[in-house]
C-alpha positions as CSV (number, residue, x, y, z in Angstrom):
1,M,63.6,113.5,123.1
2,A,61.6,111.3,125.4
3,S,62.9,113.0,128.4
4,V,65.4,115.9,129.7
5,L,67.6,113.0,131.0
6,D,67.9,111.8,127.5
7,S,68.5,115.1,125.8
8,Q,72.1,116.0,125.1
9,L,71.3,119.6,125.1
10,M,69.4,119.5,128.4
11,Q,70.6,116.5,130.5
12,G,73.5,118.4,132.2
13,N,71.0,120.6,133.9
14,F,69.0,117.7,135.3
15,S,71.4,115.0,136.0
16,T,75.1,113.9,136.3
17,P,77.0,111.6,133.9
18,A,77.7,109.0,136.8
19,I,73.9,108.6,137.6
20,R,72.9,108.6,133.9
21,E,75.4,105.7,133.5
22,I,74.0,103.8,136.4
23,W,70.4,104.0,134.9
24,S,71.6,103.2,131.4
25,D,70.1,100.1,129.5
26,E,73.6,98.7,129.4
27,N,74.1,98.9,133.1
28,K,70.7,97.7,133.8
29,I,71.2,94.5,131.7
30,K,74.6,94.1,133.3
31,A,73.1,94.1,136.8
32,Q,70.4,91.7,135.7
33,L,73.2,89.4,134.3
34,A,75.0,89.5,137.5
35,V,71.9,88.2,139.3
36,E,71.2,85.5,136.7
37,G,74.8,84.5,136.7
38,T,75.3,84.3,140.4
39,L,72.0,82.4,140.8
40,S,73.2,79.6,138.3
41,K,76.6,79.4,139.9
42,V,75.2,79.1,143.5
43,E,72.5,76.5,142.2
44,G,75.3,74.6,140.7
45,E,77.3,74.6,144.0
46,L,74.3,73.4,146.0
47,G,73.4,70.6,143.3
48,V,70.1,72.1,142.5
49,I,71.3,72.2,138.7
50,P,74.4,70.5,137.4
51,K,77.4,72.1,138.6
52,E,78.9,72.3,134.9
53,A,75.7,74.1,133.7
54,G,75.9,76.6,136.7
55,D,79.4,77.4,136.0
56,K,78.9,77.8,132.1
57,I,75.9,80.0,132.6
58,A,77.8,82.2,135.0
59,S,80.7,82.5,132.7
60,I,78.7,83.8,129.8
61,A,76.5,86.1,131.9
62,D,78.7,88.9,130.6
63,I,77.5,92.0,129.0
64,K,80.1,91.9,126.2
65,N,78.4,88.6,125.0
66,F,75.1,90.4,124.4
67,D,73.8,92.6,121.6
68,L,71.8,95.3,123.2
69,D,69.8,96.2,120.0
70,A,68.7,92.7,119.6
71,I,67.5,92.5,123.3
72,V,65.8,95.8,123.0
73,K,63.8,94.5,119.8
74,E,62.9,91.1,121.3
75,S,61.7,92.7,124.4
76,A,59.4,95.1,122.5
77,E,58.0,92.1,120.4
78,K,57.4,89.9,123.5
79,M,56.1,92.8,125.6
80,H,58.3,91.5,128.4
81,S,61.1,93.4,130.1
82,L,63.3,90.2,130.8
83,I,62.5,87.4,128.4
84,A,64.9,88.6,125.6
85,L,67.8,88.5,128.2
86,I,66.8,85.0,129.3
87,H,66.5,83.7,125.7
88,T,69.9,85.1,124.8
89,L,71.4,83.6,127.9
90,Q,69.9,80.2,127.1
91,T,71.2,80.4,123.5
92,L,74.8,81.2,124.5
93,A,74.8,78.6,127.4
94,G,74.0,75.9,124.8
95,E,71.1,73.4,124.5
96,E,72.1,71.4,127.5
97,S,73.1,74.1,130.0
98,G,70.6,76.5,128.6
99,E,67.7,74.4,130.2
100,Y,68.9,75.5,133.6
101,V,69.0,79.3,133.0
102,H,66.8,81.3,135.4
103,F,66.0,78.0,137.3
104,G,63.4,78.6,139.9
105,A,63.4,82.2,139.7
106,T,60.6,84.7,138.6
107,T,61.1,87.8,136.7
108,Q,60.5,90.0,139.5
109,D,63.4,88.4,141.4
110,I,65.9,89.3,138.7
111,V,64.3,92.8,138.0
112,D,64.0,93.8,141.7
113,T,67.5,92.6,142.5
114,G,69.0,94.3,139.5
115,I,67.2,97.5,140.3
116,M,68.4,97.4,143.9
117,L,72.0,96.9,142.6
118,Q,71.5,100.0,140.5
119,T,69.9,101.9,143.5
120,K,72.8,101.0,145.7
121,Q,75.4,102.3,143.0
122,A,73.4,105.4,142.8
123,F,73.3,105.7,146.6
124,D,77.1,105.4,146.7
125,V,77.4,108.3,144.3
126,L,75.0,110.5,146.2
127,Y,76.7,109.8,149.5
128,K,80.1,110.9,148.1
129,H,78.7,114.0,146.7
130,S,76.8,114.8,150.0
131,E,80.2,114.6,151.7
132,A,81.6,117.0,149.3
133,L,78.7,119.4,149.9
134,I,79.1,119.2,153.7
135,A,82.6,120.0,153.4
136,A,81.9,123.1,151.3
137,L,79.3,124.1,153.8
138,T,81.6,123.7,156.7
139,K,84.4,125.7,155.1
140,Q,82.2,128.6,154.4
141,T,80.4,128.4,157.9
142,E,83.9,129.0,159.4
143,K,84.8,131.7,157.2
144,Y,81.6,133.8,157.4
145,R,80.6,132.9,161.0
146,N,81.2,136.6,162.2
147,T,80.0,138.4,159.0
148,P,76.9,140.3,160.1
149,M,73.8,140.5,157.8
150,I,70.2,141.1,158.3
151,G,67.9,138.3,159.3
152,R,64.5,138.3,157.5
153,T,61.1,137.0,158.6
154,H,58.2,136.8,156.3
155,G,60.4,138.4,153.7
156,I,60.8,141.6,155.9
157,Q,63.9,142.7,157.8
158,A,63.9,141.4,161.3
159,I,67.1,141.5,163.5
160,P,70.9,140.8,162.7
161,I,72.4,137.5,162.2
162,T,75.6,136.3,160.6
163,F,75.9,134.8,157.1
164,G,77.8,132.0,159.0
165,F,74.7,131.5,161.1
166,K,72.6,130.9,158.0
167,L,75.1,128.5,156.6
168,A,75.3,126.7,159.8
169,V,71.5,126.2,159.8
170,W,71.8,124.8,156.1
171,L,74.9,122.7,157.2
172,D,73.0,121.3,160.1
173,E,70.1,120.3,157.8
174,A,72.6,118.6,155.4
175,L,74.1,116.6,158.3
176,R,70.8,115.3,159.3
177,S,70.2,114.2,155.7
178,Q,73.8,112.6,155.8
179,E,72.6,110.7,158.9
180,R,69.5,109.6,157.2
181,L,71.6,108.2,154.5
182,N,73.6,106.3,157.1
183,E,70.4,105.1,158.5
184,L,69.3,103.6,155.2
185,I,72.5,101.4,155.5
186,N,71.7,100.6,159.0
187,H,68.1,99.7,158.3
188,Q,69.5,97.3,155.6
189,V,67.2,98.6,152.8
190,F,69.3,97.5,150.1
191,V,68.1,93.8,149.8
192,G,67.7,91.4,147.0
193,S,65.0,88.8,146.1
194,I,65.4,85.3,145.0
195,S,62.2,83.7,146.2
196,G,60.2,82.4,143.2
197,A,56.6,82.9,141.8
198,V,54.9,84.3,145.0
199,G,58.0,84.5,147.3
200,T,57.6,80.9,148.9
201,Y,60.8,79.3,147.3
202,A,58.5,76.6,145.8
203,A,60.6,75.8,142.8
204,F,64.0,75.5,144.5
205,N,63.6,72.0,145.9
206,G,63.9,73.1,149.4
207,Y,67.1,75.1,148.9
208,G,65.4,78.5,148.4
209,P,66.4,80.3,151.5
210,E,70.1,79.1,151.3
211,I,70.2,80.0,147.5
212,E,68.8,83.4,148.2
213,K,71.3,84.1,151.1
214,R,74.3,83.0,149.0
215,V,73.3,85.0,145.8
216,L,72.6,88.1,147.7
217,K,75.8,87.9,149.9
218,A,77.8,87.4,146.7
219,L,76.0,90.6,145.2
220,D,76.7,92.6,148.5
221,L,73.0,93.0,149.2
222,N,71.2,92.2,152.4
223,V,69.1,89.2,152.9
224,P,65.3,89.8,153.6
225,N,63.5,87.9,156.4
226,I,60.6,87.0,153.9
227,S,59.4,87.8,150.5
228,W,59.1,91.5,149.7
229,Q,57.5,91.3,146.3
230,S,54.4,93.1,147.4
231,S,56.3,95.1,150.1
232,R,57.8,98.2,148.6
233,D,58.4,100.2,151.8
234,R,62.2,100.1,151.4
235,F,62.0,101.9,148.0
236,S,59.6,104.4,149.8
237,E,62.1,104.8,152.6
238,I,64.9,105.5,150.3
239,A,62.8,107.9,148.2
240,S,61.7,109.8,151.3
241,V,65.2,110.3,152.5
242,L,66.4,111.5,149.1
243,G,63.2,113.7,148.9
244,I,64.0,115.4,152.2
245,Y,67.6,116.1,151.1
246,S,66.3,117.6,147.7
247,G,64.0,119.8,149.7
248,T,66.9,121.2,151.8
249,L,68.9,121.9,148.5
250,G,65.9,123.5,146.9
251,K,65.5,125.8,149.9
252,I,69.1,126.7,149.9
253,G,68.9,127.5,146.1
254,H,65.7,129.7,146.6
255,E,67.3,131.5,149.4
256,L,70.3,132.3,147.6
257,F,68.2,133.4,144.6
258,N,66.6,136.0,146.9
259,L,69.9,137.2,148.3
260,M,71.2,137.6,144.6
261,K,68.4,140.0,143.7
262,T,69.6,143.3,142.6
263,E,68.0,145.2,145.4
264,V,69.4,142.9,147.9
265,N,72.7,142.1,146.3
266,E,74.3,140.2,149.3
267,V,75.4,136.9,147.7
268,T,76.0,136.1,143.9
269,E,76.4,132.8,142.3
270,P,79.7,132.0,140.5
271,F,80.1,133.6,137.1
272,K,82.6,133.1,134.5
273,K,83.3,135.3,131.4
274,G,81.3,134.2,128.4
275,E,78.1,133.3,130.2
276,I,74.9,134.8,128.8
277,G,72.1,135.9,131.0
278,S,69.7,137.1,128.4
279,S,69.5,137.1,124.6
280,T,68.0,140.7,124.6
281,M,69.5,142.4,127.6
282,P,73.2,142.3,127.4
283,Q,73.8,143.5,131.0
284,K,72.0,140.6,132.7
285,R,73.8,138.1,135.1
286,N,70.9,135.8,135.8
287,P,70.9,133.4,138.7
288,A,71.1,130.3,136.5
289,L,72.7,128.0,138.8
290,L,70.5,128.8,141.6
291,E,67.3,128.5,139.6
292,G,68.4,125.2,138.4
293,L,69.2,124.1,142.0
294,A,65.8,125.4,143.3
295,S,63.7,123.9,140.4
296,L,64.8,120.3,140.8
297,T,63.1,119.8,144.0
298,Q,59.6,119.9,142.5
299,P,60.0,117.0,140.2
300,V,61.9,115.0,143.0
301,F,58.8,115.6,145.3
302,S,56.5,114.4,142.4
303,N,58.5,111.3,142.0
304,V,58.6,110.7,145.7
305,A,55.0,110.6,145.6
306,L,54.8,108.2,142.7
307,I,57.2,105.9,144.6
308,H,54.8,105.8,147.6
309,Q,52.1,104.8,145.1
310,S,54.0,101.6,144.5
311,M,53.2,100.4,148.1
312,L,49.7,99.6,146.9
313,F,50.4,96.2,145.4
314,D,47.6,93.8,144.7
315,G,48.0,90.3,146.1
316,E,51.4,88.9,146.1
317,R,52.6,91.2,143.3
318,D,51.4,93.1,140.3
319,A,52.9,95.3,137.6
320,I,50.6,98.2,137.9
321,H,52.3,99.8,140.7
322,W,55.6,98.0,140.3
323,R,56.4,100.0,137.2
324,S,56.3,103.4,138.9
325,E,59.6,102.5,140.5
326,W,61.3,102.1,137.2
327,V,60.1,105.7,136.4
328,A,60.7,107.3,139.6
329,L,64.0,105.9,140.9
330,P,66.2,107.1,138.2
331,Q,64.7,110.6,138.1
332,I,65.0,111.1,141.8
333,T,68.6,110.0,142.0
334,N,69.5,112.0,138.8
335,Y,67.8,115.2,140.0
336,L,69.2,114.9,143.5
337,D,72.8,114.3,142.3
338,A,72.6,117.3,139.9
339,Q,71.4,119.3,142.9
340,L,74.3,118.0,145.2
341,V,77.0,118.7,142.6
342,N,75.5,122.2,141.6
343,A,75.0,123.3,145.4
344,T,78.6,122.3,146.2
345,H,79.9,124.3,143.2
346,I,77.7,127.3,144.2
347,I,78.6,127.1,148.0
348,N,82.4,126.8,147.3
349,D,82.6,129.7,144.8
350,F,79.8,132.1,145.6
351,N,80.7,135.8,145.8
352,V,79.7,137.4,149.3
353,N,79.2,141.1,149.3
354,E,80.0,142.0,153.0
355,A,79.8,145.6,152.4
356,Q,76.3,145.2,151.0
357,M,75.2,143.1,154.0
358,K,76.3,146.0,156.3
359,H,74.4,148.5,154.2
360,N,71.2,146.5,154.2
361,I,71.4,146.3,158.1
362,E,71.5,150.1,158.2
363,L,69.1,150.6,155.6
364,Q,66.2,151.2,157.8
365,G,68.0,153.5,160.2
366,G,68.1,151.4,163.4
367,L,64.7,149.6,163.0
368,P,66.2,146.2,162.9
369,F,67.5,146.8,166.5
370,A,63.9,147.5,167.9
371,E,63.9,144.4,169.8
372,K,67.4,145.1,171.3
373,I,66.3,148.6,172.3
374,M,63.1,147.4,173.7
375,F,64.8,144.9,176.0
376,E,67.3,147.4,177.1
377,L,64.8,150.0,178.0
378,G,62.8,147.3,179.6
379,T,65.4,146.9,182.3
380,V,64.3,150.3,183.6
381,I,60.7,150.9,182.6
382,G,59.5,147.5,182.0
383,K,59.3,145.3,179.0
384,Q,55.6,145.9,178.0
385,T,55.9,149.6,178.6
386,A,59.1,149.6,176.5
387,H,57.4,147.6,173.7
388,E,54.6,150.2,173.5
389,L,57.2,153.0,173.4
390,V,59.3,151.4,170.7
391,Y,56.4,150.4,168.7
392,E,55.0,153.9,168.5
393,S,58.3,155.3,167.6
394,A,58.9,152.7,165.0
395,M,55.5,153.2,163.3
396,T,56.0,157.0,163.3
397,A,59.5,156.6,161.7
398,I,58.1,154.2,159.0
399,E,55.1,156.4,158.1
400,Q,56.7,159.9,158.4
401,H,60.2,158.9,157.1
402,V,61.8,160.5,160.2
403,D,64.8,159.3,162.3
404,F,63.8,156.2,164.4
405,L,66.4,156.6,167.1
406,E,65.8,160.4,167.5
407,L,62.2,159.7,168.1
408,I,63.0,157.3,170.8
409,Y,65.5,159.5,172.4
410,Q,63.1,162.3,172.6
411,R,60.9,160.3,174.9
412,S,61.7,161.3,178.4
413,E,61.3,157.7,179.7
414,V,64.5,157.2,177.5
415,S,66.5,160.3,177.8
416,D,66.1,160.4,181.6
417,H,67.9,157.1,181.9
418,F,70.2,156.6,179.1
419,S,72.5,158.6,176.9
420,R,72.4,159.0,173.0
421,D,75.7,157.0,173.0
422,E,74.2,154.2,175.0
423,L,71.2,154.1,172.6
424,K,73.5,154.2,169.6
425,S,75.5,151.2,170.9
426,W,72.4,149.0,170.9
427,T,72.3,149.3,167.1
428,N,75.8,147.7,166.7
429,A,75.1,144.3,165.1
430,E,77.9,142.8,166.9
431,N,76.1,143.4,170.2
432,D,72.8,141.9,169.0
433,L,73.8,138.4,167.8
434,G,72.6,136.4,170.8
435,N,74.2,133.0,171.2
436,I,75.0,132.7,167.5
437,S,78.6,131.8,168.1
438,E,78.1,128.9,170.3
439,R,75.3,127.5,168.2
440,I,77.8,127.5,165.1
441,D,80.3,125.8,167.3
442,L,77.9,123.0,167.9
443,V,77.1,122.5,164.4
444,L,80.7,122.5,163.3
445,A,81.5,120.1,166.1
446,H,78.7,117.8,164.8
447,A,80.2,117.9,161.3
448,K,83.5,117.1,162.6
449,S,82.2,114.1,164.5
450,L,80.2,112.8,161.6
451,K,83.1,113.0,159.3
452,N,85.5,111.1,161.8
453,G,82.8,108.5,162.2
């Protein structure tokens, strides 16, 4: 096993069939043949090479005419990633037409444009799966918008929120990533390159820019203003956007992992009969899906950093930094797509324990409402005075394990102005949710507008 992406035992945890197929050797060669065939056809149309030769090369530049094993073998022997494909194409085109294969282009033209075709294919899959995740988050945000739960800061109970609020925060973050995906399209990062040895079109008899424009338009890629052989910022931008999305998904996985802990027990991941949590503890229902979701962010981040290294090209181009893209792009897109698919399944089918959420709010006997109580008292005795009073009562309740609300009510500053029923009403979670509802509405409206374009 060279990689978890190659392992039939493990690849399902780290990738999806769609993205694996895009980065397969067969699809890589298919993309490179599309570039070579289109190049020859365009050159024939412009008279740069004989039209008959261009048409013939284009017609035989089809994966079904190629022996993948033979290409792999020759590539290893020649220590060159493209020369075997060029030689095979020349042989298939025949002695006369074969002279015009790869005419004027350089290896990086074909490889870069081919990889950009693959990246664009992967992007389309990721975009579709992002839409599915957003739909799942939208549905569950609406469903649980009024379901109270405890909010936590620094891992400790804070004040009440709703589960829908938590989901809306994630939804808003996912929507921003979806917008970043749209911006990649608007920034025209999916470009090709047909510009020759150092990007000057020197070998195209003056037709270089026109050849490049026609080839790239035929391949549905954008046309660059100038050579980008040594300018890898587009790949860095793509990787950065995907890395941000992975970070969001990793955070969601980690947070749900915490909510699934036995002592918390507020949300559990989907479970089906027959799943095994432990080889030695039969009772275990481990958060396997959530661990998988959270764990993939780390290798994505590492590969995003590797992509950034590719910006450090020497001169007009080199292969030292170039090759890092070949390693990182397949991994980033595979890992992220696995996260998107996994997260969508989890969000759609998780189990929400609303009774436990209510129990956890009540676990500390009113302490999560200390802020609410402080501000209500503050209307009469002043906020700072109320803060000191509530603080002293809270610390005593925690340290001596006594009733927090009773301690507060025993203070004359409280009992002189408020009844026990008033004090008790301040510990109703529904009365301490701030502007949650309107903020959820804003996020849902944003999701709707983005969906409708």
